[in-house]
SELOZA-80631 format. One record per residue: residue number from 0; residue in one letter; y, x, z of N, C-alpha, C in turn. Coordinates in Angstrom, 2 decimals. Example, Ala and Ser with C-alpha at 12.3 -4.5 7.8 and 13.67 -1.06 7.14 Angstrom:
2
<node nr="0" rest="a" n_Y="-5.69" n_X="13.19" n_Z="7.80" ca_Y="-4.50" ca_X="12.30" ca_Z="7.80" c_Y="-3.30" c_X="13.20" c_Z="7.80"/>
<node nr="1" rest="s" n_Y="-2.25" n_X="12.85" n_Z="7.08" ca_Y="-1.06" ca_X="13.67" ca_Z="7.14" c_Y="0.03" c_X="12.90" c_Z="7.87"/>
***
This chain:
96
<node nr="0" rest="x" n_Y="18.27" n_X="-25.84" n_Z="40.41" ca_Y="17.86" ca_X="-24.53" ca_Z="40.47" c_Y="17.94" c_X="-23.57" c_Z="38.88"/>
<node nr="1" rest="x" n_Y="18.80" n_X="-22.65" n_Z="38.93" ca_Y="18.93" ca_X="-22.05" ca_Z="37.91" c_Y="17.84" c_X="-21.17" c_Z="37.43"/>
<node nr="2" rest="x" n_Y="17.73" n_X="-20.85" n_Z="35.91" ca_Y="16.79" ca_X="-20.46" ca_Z="35.29" c_Y="16.68" c_X="-18.60" c_Z="35.84"/>
<node nr="3" rest="x" n_Y="15.43" n_X="-18.11" n_Z="35.82" ca_Y="15.43" ca_X="-16.59" ca_Z="36.12" c_Y="15.47" c_X="-16.11" c_Z="34.63"/>
<node nr="4" rest="x" n_Y="16.59" n_X="-15.19" n_Z="34.39" ca_Y="16.83" ca_X="-14.68" ca_Z="33.14" c_Y="16.00" c_X="-13.11" c_Z="33.15"/>
<node nr="5" rest="x" n_Y="15.72" n_X="-12.63" n_Z="31.73" ca_Y="15.24" ca_X="-11.12" ca_Z="31.65" c_Y="16.10" c_X="-10.74" c_Z="30.55"/>
<node nr="6" rest="x" n_Y="16.29" n_X="-9.12" n_Z="30.51" ca_Y="17.10" ca_X="-8.65" ca_Z="29.53" c_Y="15.85" c_X="-8.16" c_Z="28.46"/>
<node nr="7" rest="x" n_Y="16.29" n_X="-8.21" n_Z="27.28" ca_Y="15.41" ca_X="-7.93" ca_Z="26.17" c_Y="16.25" c_X="-7.21" c_Z="25.20"/>
<node nr="8" rest="x" n_Y="15.50" n_X="-6.01" n_Z="24.78" ca_Y="16.17" ca_X="-5.01" ca_Z="23.69" c_Y="15.87" c_X="-5.41" c_Z="22.50"/>
<node nr="9" rest="x" n_Y="16.58" n_X="-4.94" n_Z="21.30" ca_Y="16.47" ca_X="-5.18" ca_Z="19.79" c_Y="16.29" c_X="-3.89" c_Z="19.17"/>
<node nr="10" rest="x" n_Y="15.01" n_X="-3.37" n_Z="18.49" ca_Y="14.75" ca_X="-2.16" ca_Z="17.90" c_Y="15.75" c_X="-1.91" c_Z="16.96"/>
<node nr="11" rest="x" n_Y="16.36" n_X="-3.17" n_Z="16.48" ca_Y="17.19" ca_X="-2.80" ca_Z="15.14" c_Y="18.73" c_X="-2.73" c_Z="15.52"/>
<node nr="12" rest="x" n_Y="18.85" n_X="-2.91" n_Z="16.93" ca_Y="20.53" ca_X="-2.63" ca_Z="17.43" c_Y="20.35" c_X="-1.84" c_Z="19.12"/>
<node nr="13" rest="x" n_Y="19.88" n_X="-0.51" n_Z="18.60" ca_Y="19.99" ca_X="0.16" ca_Z="20.05" c_Y="20.70" c_X="-0.01" c_Z="21.02"/>
<node nr="14" rest="x" n_Y="20.53" n_X="0.07" n_Z="22.15" ca_Y="21.67" ca_X="-0.21" ca_Z="23.38" c_Y="22.25" c_X="-1.50" c_Z="23.50"/>
<node nr="15" rest="x" n_Y="21.88" n_X="-2.42" n_Z="22.58" ca_Y="22.16" ca_X="-3.78" ca_Z="22.79" c_Y="20.92" c_X="-4.79" c_Z="23.45"/>
<node nr="16" rest="x" n_Y="21.45" n_X="-5.40" n_Z="24.69" ca_Y="20.47" ca_X="-6.24" ca_Z="25.16" c_Y="20.98" c_X="-7.71" c_Z="25.21"/>
<node nr="17" rest="x" n_Y="20.10" n_X="-8.55" n_Z="25.50" ca_Y="20.28" ca_X="-10.00" ca_Z="25.39" c_Y="19.47" c_X="-10.82" c_Z="26.70"/>
<node nr="18" rest="x" n_Y="19.91" n_X="-11.72" n_Z="27.20" ca_Y="19.26" ca_X="-12.05" ca_Z="28.33" c_Y="18.78" c_X="-13.66" c_Z="27.99"/>
<node nr="19" rest="x" n_Y="17.39" n_X="-13.61" n_Z="28.10" ca_Y="16.64" ca_X="-14.88" ca_Z="27.87" c_Y="15.84" c_X="-15.32" c_Z="28.96"/>
<node nr="20" rest="x" n_Y="15.31" n_X="-16.57" n_Z="29.04" ca_Y="14.68" ca_X="-17.01" ca_Z="29.72" c_Y="13.28" c_X="-16.31" c_Z="30.15"/>
<node nr="21" rest="x" n_Y="13.10" n_X="-15.89" n_Z="31.45" ca_Y="11.92" ca_X="-15.02" ca_Z="31.82" c_Y="10.85" c_X="-15.74" c_Z="31.60"/>
<node nr="22" rest="x" n_Y="10.40" n_X="-16.95" n_Z="32.25" ca_Y="9.23" ca_X="-17.54" ca_Z="32.10" c_Y="8.63" c_X="-17.88" c_Z="30.52"/>
<node nr="23" rest="x" n_Y="9.63" n_X="-18.16" n_Z="29.72" ca_Y="9.19" ca_X="-18.37" ca_Z="28.38" c_Y="8.89" c_X="-17.09" c_Z="27.68"/>
<node nr="24" rest="x" n_Y="9.96" n_X="-15.91" n_Z="28.02" ca_Y="9.42" ca_X="-14.62" ca_Z="27.43" c_Y="8.35" c_X="-14.24" c_Z="27.85"/>
<node nr="25" rest="x" n_Y="8.02" n_X="-14.23" n_Z="29.25" ca_Y="6.61" ca_X="-13.62" ca_Z="29.66" c_Y="5.38" c_X="-14.53" c_Z="28.82"/>
<node nr="26" rest="x" n_Y="5.41" n_X="-16.01" n_Z="28.90" ca_Y="4.38" ca_X="-16.53" ca_Z="28.05" c_Y="4.20" c_X="-16.34" c_Z="26.72"/>
<node nr="27" rest="x" n_Y="5.32" n_X="-15.98" n_Z="25.85" ca_Y="5.42" ca_X="-15.50" ca_Z="24.47" c_Y="5.00" c_X="-13.91" c_Z="24.31"/>
<node nr="28" rest="x" n_Y="5.36" n_X="-13.23" n_Z="25.20" ca_Y="4.92" ca_X="-11.78" ca_Z="25.27" c_Y="3.55" c_X="-11.74" c_Z="25.48"/>
<node nr="29" rest="x" n_Y="2.92" n_X="-12.38" n_Z="26.63" ca_Y="1.36" ca_X="-12.25" ca_Z="26.63" c_Y="0.60" c_X="-12.90" c_Z="25.20"/>
<node nr="30" rest="x" n_Y="0.92" n_X="-13.86" n_Z="24.85" ca_Y="0.46" ca_X="-14.32" ca_Z="23.71" c_Y="0.21" c_X="-13.32" c_Z="22.53"/>
<node nr="31" rest="x" n_Y="1.69" n_X="-12.75" n_Z="22.35" ca_Y="1.84" ca_X="-11.93" ca_Z="21.21" c_Y="0.76" c_X="-10.59" c_Z="21.33"/>
<node nr="32" rest="x" n_Y="1.15" n_X="-10.24" n_Z="22.58" ca_Y="0.01" ca_X="-8.96" ca_Z="22.73" c_Y="-1.07" c_X="-9.20" c_Z="22.72"/>
<node nr="33" rest="x" n_Y="-1.75" n_X="-10.61" n_Z="23.08" ca_Y="-3.23" ca_X="-10.92" ca_Z="22.77" c_Y="-3.49" c_X="-10.96" c_Z="21.37"/>
<node nr="34" rest="x" n_Y="-2.72" n_X="-11.44" n_Z="20.50" ca_Y="-2.68" ca_X="-11.89" ca_Z="19.29" c_Y="-2.66" c_X="-10.38" c_Z="18.33"/>
<node nr="35" rest="x" n_Y="-2.07" n_X="-9.47" n_Z="18.71" ca_Y="-1.65" ca_X="-8.56" ca_Z="17.76" c_Y="-3.00" c_X="-7.38" c_Z="17.66"/>
<node nr="36" rest="x" n_Y="-3.35" n_X="-6.92" n_Z="16.82" ca_Y="-4.53" ca_X="-5.90" ca_Z="16.44" c_Y="-3.96" c_X="-4.53" c_Z="17.16"/>
<node nr="37" rest="x" n_Y="-4.80" n_X="-3.72" n_Z="17.53" ca_Y="-4.34" ca_X="-2.43" ca_Z="17.47" c_Y="-4.53" c_X="-1.52" c_Z="16.37"/>
<node nr="38" rest="x" n_Y="-5.43" n_X="-1.81" n_Z="15.56" ca_Y="-5.45" ca_X="-1.08" ca_Z="14.34" c_Y="-5.14" c_X="-1.66" c_Z="13.18"/>
<node nr="39" rest="x" n_Y="-4.86" n_X="-0.61" n_Z="12.09" ca_Y="-4.32" ca_X="-1.31" ca_Z="10.80" c_Y="-5.09" c_X="-2.30" c_Z="10.37"/>
<node nr="40" rest="x" n_Y="-4.67" n_X="-3.10" n_Z="9.51" ca_Y="-3.33" ca_X="-3.50" ca_Z="8.89" c_Y="-2.38" c_X="-4.12" c_Z="9.51"/>
<node nr="41" rest="x" n_Y="-2.76" n_X="-4.76" n_Z="10.86" ca_Y="-1.71" ca_X="-5.45" ca_Z="11.58" c_Y="-1.55" c_X="-6.84" c_Z="10.99"/>
<node nr="42" rest="x" n_Y="-0.59" n_X="-7.26" n_Z="11.34" ca_Y="-0.27" ca_X="-8.60" ca_Z="11.10" c_Y="1.13" c_X="-8.96" c_Z="10.54"/>
<node nr="43" rest="x" n_Y="1.16" n_X="-9.66" n_Z="9.64" ca_Y="2.68" ca_X="-10.04" ca_Z="8.79" c_Y="3.34" c_X="-10.85" c_Z="9.64"/>
<node nr="44" rest="x" n_Y="4.62" n_X="-10.65" n_Z="9.74" ca_Y="5.60" ca_X="-11.84" ca_Z="10.21" c_Y="4.90" c_X="-13.23" c_Z="10.01"/>
<node nr="45" rest="x" n_Y="4.88" n_X="-13.75" n_Z="8.87" ca_Y="3.95" ca_X="-15.05" ca_Z="8.73" c_Y="2.82" c_X="-15.26" c_Z="9.60"/>
<node nr="46" rest="x" n_Y="2.07" n_X="-14.06" n_Z="9.47" ca_Y="0.93" ca_X="-14.28" ca_Z="10.50" c_Y="0.89" c_X="-14.53" c_Z="11.95"/>
<node nr="47" rest="x" n_Y="1.91" n_X="-13.44" n_Z="12.37" ca_Y="2.43" ca_X="-13.52" ca_Z="13.98" c_Y="3.08" c_X="-15.20" c_Z="14.22"/>
<node nr="48" rest="x" n_Y="3.72" n_X="-15.79" n_Z="13.29" ca_Y="4.53" ca_X="-16.77" ca_Z="13.82" c_Y="3.44" c_X="-17.86" c_Z="13.74"/>
<node nr="49" rest="x" n_Y="2.52" n_X="-17.74" n_Z="12.70" ca_Y="1.35" ca_X="-18.92" ca_Z="12.40" c_Y="0.66" c_X="-18.60" c_Z="13.72"/>
<node nr="50" rest="x" n_Y="0.14" n_X="-17.68" n_Z="13.99" ca_Y="-0.62" ca_X="-17.47" ca_Z="15.40" c_Y="-0.03" c_X="-17.99" c_Z="16.60"/>
<node nr="51" rest="x" n_Y="1.13" n_X="-17.74" n_Z="16.92" ca_Y="2.18" ca_X="-17.96" ca_Z="17.88" c_Y="2.20" c_X="-19.74" c_Z="18.01"/>
<node nr="52" rest="x" n_Y="2.42" n_X="-20.25" n_Z="17.38" ca_Y="2.39" ca_X="-21.41" ca_Z="17.04" c_Y="1.31" c_X="-22.29" c_Z="17.64"/>
<node nr="53" rest="x" n_Y="0.14" n_X="-21.73" n_Z="17.17" ca_Y="-1.17" ca_X="-22.14" ca_Z="17.47" c_Y="-1.40" c_X="-21.64" c_Z="19.17"/>
<node nr="54" rest="x" n_Y="-0.78" n_X="-20.51" n_Z="19.46" ca_Y="-1.26" ca_X="-19.92" ca_Z="21.02" c_Y="-0.21" c_X="-20.62" c_Z="21.93"/>
<node nr="55" rest="x" n_Y="1.03" n_X="-21.17" n_Z="21.54" ca_Y="1.84" ca_X="-21.63" ca_Z="22.63" c_Y="2.03" c_X="-22.92" c_Z="22.69"/>
<node nr="56" rest="x" n_Y="1.95" n_X="-23.31" n_Z="23.92" ca_Y="2.11" ca_X="-25.04" ca_Z="24.16" c_Y="3.44" c_X="-25.59" c_Z="23.71"/>
<node nr="57" rest="x" n_Y="3.24" n_X="-26.75" n_Z="22.95" ca_Y="4.41" ca_X="-27.31" ca_Z="22.39" c_Y="5.15" c_X="-27.95" c_Z="23.47"/>
<node nr="58" rest="x" n_Y="4.92" n_X="-28.09" n_Z="24.50" ca_Y="5.93" ca_X="-28.77" ca_Z="25.75" c_Y="6.53" c_X="-27.70" c_Z="26.31"/>
<node nr="59" rest="x" n_Y="6.16" n_X="-26.53" n_Z="26.21" ca_Y="7.26" ca_X="-25.36" ca_Z="26.46" c_Y="7.95" c_X="-24.82" c_Z="25.35"/>
<node nr="60" rest="x" n_Y="7.48" n_X="-24.76" n_Z="23.97" ca_Y="8.14" ca_X="-24.24" ca_Z="22.86" c_Y="8.11" c_X="-25.31" c_Z="21.91"/>
<node nr="61" rest="x" n_Y="9.15" n_X="-26.52" n_Z="21.95" ca_Y="8.97" ca_X="-27.42" ca_Z="21.06" c_Y="9.52" c_X="-26.93" c_Z="19.58"/>
<node nr="62" rest="x" n_Y="9.09" n_X="-27.50" n_Z="18.50" ca_Y="9.44" ca_X="-27.58" ca_Z="17.15" c_Y="9.49" c_X="-26.19" c_Z="16.73"/>
<node nr="63" rest="x" n_Y="10.59" n_X="-25.60" n_Z="16.19" ca_Y="10.27" ca_X="-24.23" ca_Z="15.51" c_Y="10.80" c_X="-23.23" c_Z="16.56"/>
<node nr="64" rest="x" n_Y="10.86" n_X="-23.16" n_Z="17.90" ca_Y="11.35" ca_X="-22.40" ca_Z="18.83" c_Y="10.15" c_X="-21.11" c_Z="19.00"/>
<node nr="65" rest="x" n_Y="9.10" n_X="-21.43" n_Z="18.67" ca_Y="8.28" ca_X="-20.27" ca_Z="18.43" c_Y="8.31" c_X="-19.44" c_Z="17.74"/>
<node nr="66" rest="x" n_Y="8.86" n_X="-19.52" n_Z="16.36" ca_Y="9.21" ca_X="-18.53" ca_Z="15.70" c_Y="10.33" c_X="-17.53" c_Z="16.15"/>
<node nr="67" rest="x" n_Y="11.36" n_X="-18.20" n_Z="16.90" ca_Y="12.51" ca_X="-17.39" ca_Z="17.44" c_Y="11.81" c_X="-16.71" c_Z="18.74"/>
<node nr="68" rest="x" n_Y="10.88" n_X="-17.08" n_Z="19.66" ca_Y="10.36" ca_X="-16.47" ca_Z="20.69" c_Y="9.54" c_X="-15.58" c_Z="20.16"/>
<node nr="69" rest="x" n_Y="8.80" n_X="-15.62" n_Z="18.97" ca_Y="7.94" ca_X="-14.37" ca_Z="18.62" c_Y="8.82" c_X="-13.34" c_Z="18.15"/>
<node nr="70" rest="x" n_Y="9.80" n_X="-13.42" n_Z="17.31" ca_Y="10.63" ca_X="-12.61" ca_Z="16.70" c_Y="11.38" c_X="-11.64" c_Z="17.94"/>
<node nr="71" rest="x" n_Y="11.72" n_X="-12.58" n_Z="18.88" ca_Y="12.33" ca_X="-11.80" ca_Z="20.07" c_Y="11.53" c_X="-10.80" c_Z="20.77"/>
<node nr="72" rest="x" n_Y="10.55" n_X="-11.41" n_Z="20.94" ca_Y="9.26" ca_X="-10.76" ca_Z="21.83" c_Y="9.00" c_X="-9.16" c_Z="20.99"/>
<node nr="73" rest="x" n_Y="8.81" n_X="-9.60" n_Z="19.47" ca_Y="8.40" ca_X="-8.55" ca_Z="18.78" c_Y="9.43" c_X="-7.34" c_Z="18.62"/>
<node nr="74" rest="x" n_Y="10.63" n_X="-7.76" n_Z="18.53" ca_Y="11.67" ca_X="-6.59" ca_Z="18.46" c_Y="11.81" c_X="-6.01" c_Z="19.63"/>
<node nr="75" rest="x" n_Y="11.69" n_X="-6.86" n_Z="20.83" ca_Y="11.82" ca_X="-6.29" ca_Z="22.23" c_Y="10.49" c_X="-5.34" c_Z="22.51"/>
<node nr="76" rest="x" n_Y="9.33" n_X="-5.45" n_Z="22.17" ca_Y="8.43" ca_X="-4.82" ca_Z="22.22" c_Y="8.43" c_X="-3.52" c_Z="21.51"/>
<node nr="77" rest="x" n_Y="8.77" n_X="-3.64" n_Z="20.16" ca_Y="8.94" ca_X="-2.74" ca_Z="19.27" c_Y="10.06" c_X="-1.66" c_Z="19.99"/>
<node nr="78" rest="x" n_Y="11.12" n_X="-2.27" n_Z="20.45" ca_Y="12.02" ca_X="-1.39" ca_Z="21.15" c_Y="11.56" c_X="-0.41" c_Z="22.02"/>
<node nr="79" rest="x" n_Y="10.61" n_X="-1.02" n_Z="23.05" ca_Y="10.10" ca_X="-0.50" ca_Z="23.99" c_Y="8.69" c_X="0.54" c_Z="23.81"/>
<node nr="80" rest="x" n_Y="8.40" n_X="0.64" n_Z="22.38" ca_Y="7.27" ca_X="1.38" ca_Z="22.01" c_Y="6.06" c_X="0.72" c_Z="22.37"/>
<node nr="81" rest="x" n_Y="5.88" n_X="-0.52" n_Z="22.53" ca_Y="4.52" ca_X="-1.09" ca_Z="22.67" c_Y="3.86" c_X="-1.91" c_Z="21.32"/>
<node nr="82" rest="x" n_Y="4.96" n_X="-1.85" n_Z="20.45" ca_Y="4.58" ca_X="-2.52" ca_Z="19.03" c_Y="5.16" c_X="-1.57" c_Z="18.10"/>
<node nr="83" rest="x" n_Y="4.50" n_X="-1.40" n_Z="16.96" ca_Y="4.72" ca_X="-0.71" ca_Z="15.62" c_Y="4.81" c_X="-1.29" c_Z="14.59"/>
<node nr="84" rest="x" n_Y="5.63" n_X="-0.95" n_Z="13.91" ca_Y="5.60" ca_X="-1.59" ca_Z="12.14" c_Y="5.17" c_X="-0.44" c_Z="11.56"/>
<node nr="85" rest="x" n_Y="4.07" n_X="-0.78" n_Z="10.73" ca_Y="3.18" ca_X="-0.44" ca_Z="9.71" c_Y="4.24" c_X="-0.03" c_Z="8.23"/>
<node nr="86" rest="x" n_Y="4.04" n_X="0.91" n_Z="7.59" ca_Y="5.05" ca_X="1.28" ca_Z="6.31" c_Y="4.06" c_X="0.50" c_Z="5.60"/>
<node nr="87" rest="x" n_Y="4.77" n_X="0.00" n_Z="4.35" ca_Y="4.23" ca_X="-0.74" ca_Z="3.32" c_Y="4.77" c_X="-1.98" c_Z="3.06"/>
<node nr="88" rest="x" n_Y="4.65" n_X="-2.90" n_Z="2.10" ca_Y="4.74" ca_X="-4.13" ca_Z="2.01" c_Y="3.82" c_X="-5.10" c_Z="1.70"/>
<node nr="89" rest="x" n_Y="3.77" n_X="-6.42" n_Z="2.53" ca_Y="4.65" ca_X="-6.68" ca_Z="3.34" c_Y="4.37" c_X="-5.87" c_Z="4.86"/>
<node nr="90" rest="x" n_Y="5.77" n_X="-6.13" n_Z="5.43" ca_Y="5.71" ca_X="-5.01" ca_Z="6.93" c_Y="4.46" c_X="-6.02" c_Z="7.58"/>
<node nr="91" rest="x" n_Y="4.06" n_X="-5.13" n_Z="8.27" ca_Y="2.77" ca_X="-5.78" ca_Z="9.18" c_Y="3.17" c_X="-4.66" c_Z="10.80"/>
<node nr="92" rest="x" n_Y="2.69" n_X="-5.64" n_Z="11.82" ca_Y="2.86" ca_X="-5.08" ca_Z="13.12" c_Y="1.70" c_X="-4.82" c_Z="14.03"/>
<node nr="93" rest="x" n_Y="1.64" n_X="-4.04" n_Z="14.71" ca_Y="0.41" ca_X="-3.96" ca_Z="15.50" c_Y="0.78" c_X="-3.32" c_Z="17.06"/>
<node nr="94" rest="x" n_Y="0.00" n_X="-3.81" n_Z="17.88" ca_Y="-0.04" ca_X="-3.05" ca_Z="19.06" c_Y="-0.27" c_X="-1.48" c_Z="19.11"/>
<node nr="95" rest="x" n_Y="0.42" n_X="-0.78" n_Z="19.93" ca_Y="0.31" ca_X="0.75" ca_Z="19.85" c_Y="-0.91" c_X="1.25" c_Z="20.53"/>
***
C-alpha cells in the first residue's frame, strides 16, 4: 500500500512545495507545536533539534532523521504563519 503524502511549503522558497510522508509529518508537527513556546525568547535550532529527538520515537524516526523532520516542519509552519522567527542572534523560533 502506498504511503499517504502531504505537500509542505518552505518559507525560504515561496511558491515551492515538496511532498513528504503524511504520517511522519503529522507526528513531527504535533511534537514541534507542543515544544515551541508562545512567548519570546523562543527556541534555537539546536534546542528544537534536541527536544525533537527526545519527543519523537526512534522506531518511526531513526538516527538523525529527527533533525530533518524538525527543520521541514519548522519551515512549513513558518511559511503558513504558525511559527515566527524572532530577531537577534542566535535565531529563535516560537509559536504565533
